[in-house]
C-alpha positions as CSV (number, residue, x, y, z in Angstrom):
1,X,-25.8,1.0,-15.8
2,X,-23.6,0.6,-13.0
3,X,-23.7,-3.1,-12.9
4,X,-22.4,-3.0,-16.8
5,X,-19.8,-0.6,-15.7
6,X,-18.5,-3.0,-12.8
7,X,-18.6,-5.9,-15.6
8,X,-16.3,-3.7,-17.8
9,X,-13.8,-2.8,-15.4
10,X,-13.2,-6.1,-13.7
11,X,-9.8,-7.3,-14.5
12,X,-8.7,-11.0,-15.9
13,X,-7.5,-12.3,-12.5
14,X,-10.7,-11.5,-10.8
15,X,-12.6,-12.8,-14.0
16,X,-10.7,-16.1,-13.8
17,X,-11.0,-16.6,-9.8
18,X,-15.1,-16.0,-10.7
19,X,-15.2,-18.6,-13.3
20,X,-13.1,-21.1,-11.4
21,X,-15.4,-20.5,-8.4
22,X,-18.6,-21.0,-10.3
23,X,-17.6,-24.2,-12.0
24,X,-16.5,-25.8,-8.5
25,X,-19.4,-24.7,-7.0
26,X,-21.4,-26.5,-9.8
27,X,-19.2,-29.6,-9.6
28,X,-20.0,-29.9,-6.2
29,X,-23.8,-29.4,-6.9
30,X,-24.2,-26.6,-4.5
31,X,-26.5,-23.7,-4.8
32,X,-25.2,-20.2,-4.5
33,X,-27.1,-19.9,-1.3
34,X,-25.5,-23.1,0.3
35,X,-21.9,-22.1,-0.8
36,X,-22.8,-18.7,0.6
37,X,-23.8,-20.2,4.1
38,X,-20.6,-22.2,4.1
39,X,-18.4,-19.3,3.4
40,X,-20.3,-16.5,5.7
41,X,-21.7,-14.7,2.8
42,X,-25.2,-14.3,1.4
43,X,-26.2,-16.2,-1.7
44,X,-26.7,-12.8,-3.5
45,X,-23.2,-11.9,-2.9
46,X,-22.1,-15.1,-4.4
47,X,-24.1,-14.2,-7.5
48,X,-22.6,-11.0,-7.7
49,X,-19.2,-12.3,-7.8
50,X,-19.7,-14.7,-10.4
51,X,-21.8,-12.4,-12.5
52,X,-18.8,-9.9,-11.9
53,X,-21.6,-7.3,-10.7
54,X,-19.0,-7.1,-7.5
55,X,-15.3,-8.4,-8.1
56,X,-14.5,-10.9,-5.9
57,X,-13.2,-9.3,-2.6
58,X,-9.7,-10.6,-0.9
59,X,-11.8,-12.2,2.2
60,X,-14.2,-14.0,-0.3
61,X,-10.9,-15.6,-1.9
62,X,-9.7,-16.6,1.5
63,X,-13.2,-18.4,2.1
64,X,-13.3,-19.8,-1.7
65,X,-9.9,-21.5,-0.7
66,X,-11.2,-23.0,2.4
67,X,-14.2,-24.4,1.1
68,X,-13.6,-25.0,-2.6
69,X,-9.9,-24.9,-2.8
70,X,-9.8,-28.6,-1.7
71,X,-5.8,-27.9,-0.3
72,X,-4.6,-27.1,-3.9
73,X,-4.0,-23.4,-2.7
74,X,-5.5,-22.1,-6.3
75,X,-7.5,-19.4,-4.8
76,X,-4.7,-18.5,-2.3
77,X,-2.4,-17.6,-5.5
78,X,-5.0,-15.9,-7.0
79,X,-5.3,-13.2,-4.1
80,X,-2.0,-11.9,-5.1
81,X,-3.2,-11.3,-8.6
82,X,-6.4,-9.9,-8.0
83,X,-4.8,-7.6,-5.3
84,X,-2.3,-6.4,-8.3
85,X,-4.8,-5.7,-10.8
86,X,-7.0,-3.5,-8.1
87,X,-3.9,-1.4,-7.5
88,X,-3.5,1.9,-9.3
89,X,-2.5,1.2,-12.9
90,X,0.6,3.4,-12.3
91,X,1.7,1.6,-9.2
92,X,1.2,-2.3,-10.4
93,X,4.6,-2.4,-12.1
94,X,6.5,-1.3,-8.6
95,X,4.3,-3.1,-6.3
96,X,6.2,-6.6,-6.9
97,X,9.3,-5.0,-6.5
98,X,8.6,-3.3,-3.3
99,X,7.2,-6.8,-1.7
100,X,10.5,-8.4,-2.8
101,X,12.9,-5.7,-1.9
102,X,16.2,-6.2,0.5
103,X,15.9,-2.6,1.4
104,X,14.0,0.6,1.0
105,X,15.1,4.2,1.1
106,X,12.1,6.3,1.1
107,X,11.5,10.2,1.2
108,X,8.1,11.8,1.4
109,X,7.4,15.3,1.6
110,X,3.2,15.7,0.9
111,X,1.9,12.8,2.9
112,X,2.7,10.1,4.9
113,X,4.7,7.1,2.8
114,X,1.8,4.8,1.6
115,X,3.8,1.9,3.3
116,X,3.4,3.6,6.6
117,X,-0.2,5.2,6.4
118,X,-3.2,3.8,9.0
119,X,-6.3,2.6,7.4
120,X,-8.2,5.5,8.3
121,X,-5.5,8.0,7.1
122,X,-5.3,6.1,3.7
123,X,-8.9,6.0,3.5
124,X,-9.4,9.8,4.3
125,X,-6.7,10.7,1.8
126,X,-8.1,8.4,-1.2
127,X,-11.7,9.4,-0.6
128,X,-10.8,13.1,-0.7
129,X,-9.0,12.7,-3.9
130,X,-9.9,13.9,-7.4
131,X,-11.6,12.8,-9.4
132,X,-13.5,11.2,-6.4
133,X,-13.7,7.4,-6.6
134,X,-16.6,5.4,-5.7
135,X,-17.2,3.9,-2.4
136,X,-16.1,0.4,-3.6
137,X,-13.2,1.7,-5.3
138,X,-12.0,3.6,-2.2
139,X,-12.2,0.3,-0.3
140,X,-10.4,-1.5,-3.0
141,X,-7.6,0.9,-2.8
142,X,-7.5,1.0,0.9
143,X,-7.3,-3.0,1.3
144,X,-4.7,-2.7,-1.4
145,X,-2.5,-0.3,0.6
146,X,-2.9,-1.9,3.7
147,X,-1.7,-5.4,2.3
148,X,1.6,-3.9,1.6
149,X,2.4,-3.7,5.4
150,X,3.2,-7.5,5.0
151,X,6.7,-6.2,3.9
152,X,7.4,-5.2,7.8
153,X,7.0,-8.9,9.0
154,X,8.5,-10.6,5.9
155,X,11.2,-13.2,6.0
156,X,13.9,-12.7,5.0
157,X,13.6,-9.4,6.6
158,X,13.4,-6.0,4.6
159,X,15.3,-3.1,6.0
160,X,13.4,0.1,5.7
161,X,14.5,3.8,6.0
162,X,11.8,6.6,5.7
163,X,12.4,10.3,5.9
164,X,9.7,12.5,6.5
165,X,9.4,16.1,5.7
166,X,8.1,17.5,8.9
167,X,5.3,19.4,7.0
168,X,3.8,16.0,6.6
169,X,3.6,15.4,10.0
170,X,1.6,18.8,10.5
171,X,-0.8,18.4,7.4
172,X,-3.9,16.8,8.8
173,X,-6.1,14.4,6.9
174,X,-9.3,13.1,8.1
175,X,-9.7,14.9,11.3
176,X,-7.7,15.5,14.5
177,X,-8.2,11.4,15.9
178,X,-7.3,10.3,12.5
179,X,-4.1,12.2,12.5
180,X,-3.2,11.4,16.0
181,X,-3.4,7.9,15.1
182,X,-1.5,8.2,12.5
183,X,1.2,9.9,14.5
184,X,1.2,7.2,17.1
185,X,1.5,4.4,14.5
186,X,4.4,6.1,12.9
187,X,6.1,6.1,16.6
188,X,5.6,2.5,16.9
189,X,6.9,1.7,13.3
190,X,10.0,4.0,14.3
191,X,10.7,1.1,17.2
192,X,10.8,-1.8,14.7
193,X,14.1,-3.1,14.5
194,X,14.2,-3.1,10.7
195,X,12.9,0.6,10.5
196,X,14.8,3.4,10.5
197,X,12.5,6.8,10.5
198,X,13.9,10.4,10.4
199,X,12.2,13.6,10.1
200,X,13.4,16.5,7.8
201,X,12.7,19.5,9.8
202,X,11.1,22.7,8.7
203,X,14.0,25.1,9.1
204,X,16.3,22.3,7.1
205,X,16.8,25.2,4.2
206,X,17.9,28.1,6.5
207,X,21.4,27.1,5.9
208,X,21.0,27.9,2.0
209,X,20.7,23.9,1.3
210,X,17.4,21.8,0.9
211,X,18.2,18.4,-0.5
212,X,14.6,17.2,-0.3
213,X,13.3,20.1,-2.9
214,X,12.7,18.1,-6.0
215,X,9.9,15.8,-4.0
216,X,9.2,12.3,-3.0
217,X,11.9,9.5,-3.6
218,X,11.9,5.9,-3.4
219,X,14.8,3.8,-3.8
220,X,14.9,0.0,-3.9
221,X,17.8,-2.7,-3.5
222,X,16.6,-5.9,-5.0
223,X,17.3,-9.3,-4.2
224,X,20.0,-9.4,-6.9
225,X,21.4,-6.2,-5.0
226,X,20.9,-4.1,-8.1
227,X,19.2,-0.5,-7.2
228,X,16.3,1.1,-8.7
229,X,14.4,4.4,-8.3
230,X,10.6,4.8,-8.3
231,X,8.9,8.1,-8.7
232,X,5.2,9.2,-8.7
233,X,3.5,12.3,-9.4
234,X,0.1,13.6,-10.4
235,X,-1.0,9.9,-11.3
236,X,2.0,9.2,-13.4
237,X,5.0,7.1,-12.3
238,X,8.5,6.4,-13.7
239,X,11.0,3.2,-12.9
240,X,14.3,4.1,-13.2
241,X,16.8,1.5,-13.8
242,X,19.6,3.5,-15.4
243,X,22.7,3.1,-12.9
244,X,23.9,6.6,-13.5
245,X,20.4,8.1,-12.6
246,X,20.0,6.0,-9.8
247,X,23.4,6.8,-8.4
248,X,22.4,10.5,-8.6
249,X,19.3,9.6,-6.7
250,X,21.2,7.7,-4.1
251,X,23.6,10.5,-3.4
252,X,20.8,12.9,-3.2
253,X,18.9,10.8,-0.7
254,X,22.3,10.7,1.4
255,X,22.1,14.3,1.6
256,X,18.3,14.5,2.6
257,X,19.2,11.9,5.4
258,X,22.4,14.3,6.4
259,X,19.8,17.3,6.8
260,X,17.3,15.4,8.8
261,X,17.2,14.8,12.7
262,X,18.7,11.7,13.9
263,X,16.2,8.8,14.7
264,X,16.0,9.5,18.5
265,X,15.1,13.2,17.9
266,X,12.7,12.6,15.2
267,X,10.8,9.9,17.4
268,X,10.5,12.9,20.0
269,X,9.1,15.1,17.2
270,X,6.7,12.5,16.2
271,X,5.6,12.1,20.0
272,X,5.3,15.5,20.6
273,X,2.8,16.0,17.9
274,X,0.8,13.0,18.7
275,X,0.7,14.1,22.3
276,X,2.3,11.1,23.6
277,X,4.1,11.2,27.0
278,X,7.5,9.2,27.7
């Protein structure tokens, strides 16, 4: 039953990768065992990939390009397509926009923004969700989330601004060590030249105003220098391009920023919670 279910859920990009890999292997006259040995996998793993029992992994695509690609880059191109279709359905439309962004303005008030999560934090968060995903699905989602980090070092540079509600820093996932590692990583990110990280303190609403009350906010500047808003809640998403609405979101974000601690004080809060000494 599990094998049949796997075949039904494999996306078209993974199906195409498996079909192309099988044909190229057969053209070379290789057995599955021989190909697996060249790639660092077992023959059974190659068989499972070709029969769609276990969809092709990112590591396997890298090795397929090396041993079967012949310099064409065909499997390298498939990597992005396979990664995309393994993402949560509600996120697939936004993922390419995020990766091409000129600038990002992000606000998170429940958990650490996905772009800034460590692998252990992401795994704890995803595995603990409801309905509970299978271990294989957890691996896929974690891999996809970690792949987003390529944006930090992309050329041309993407300017990234993140404001975290202080409650996010105090809400642990996966245990004390996982959370400490996450806080240390946030401090490292804050020191990047293309990252501005600020903390919205718990007492931000004491003065009668609290701009972050409406939840997470993602605003993107595209290569064409347009601005779009991405919102996600309860497994549903909304991509907003209406200029009037996006303008309101940008103004609201500016209010959140104004109520947040400055970057230096924000870094101090993160380091203090992480137990880091300067």
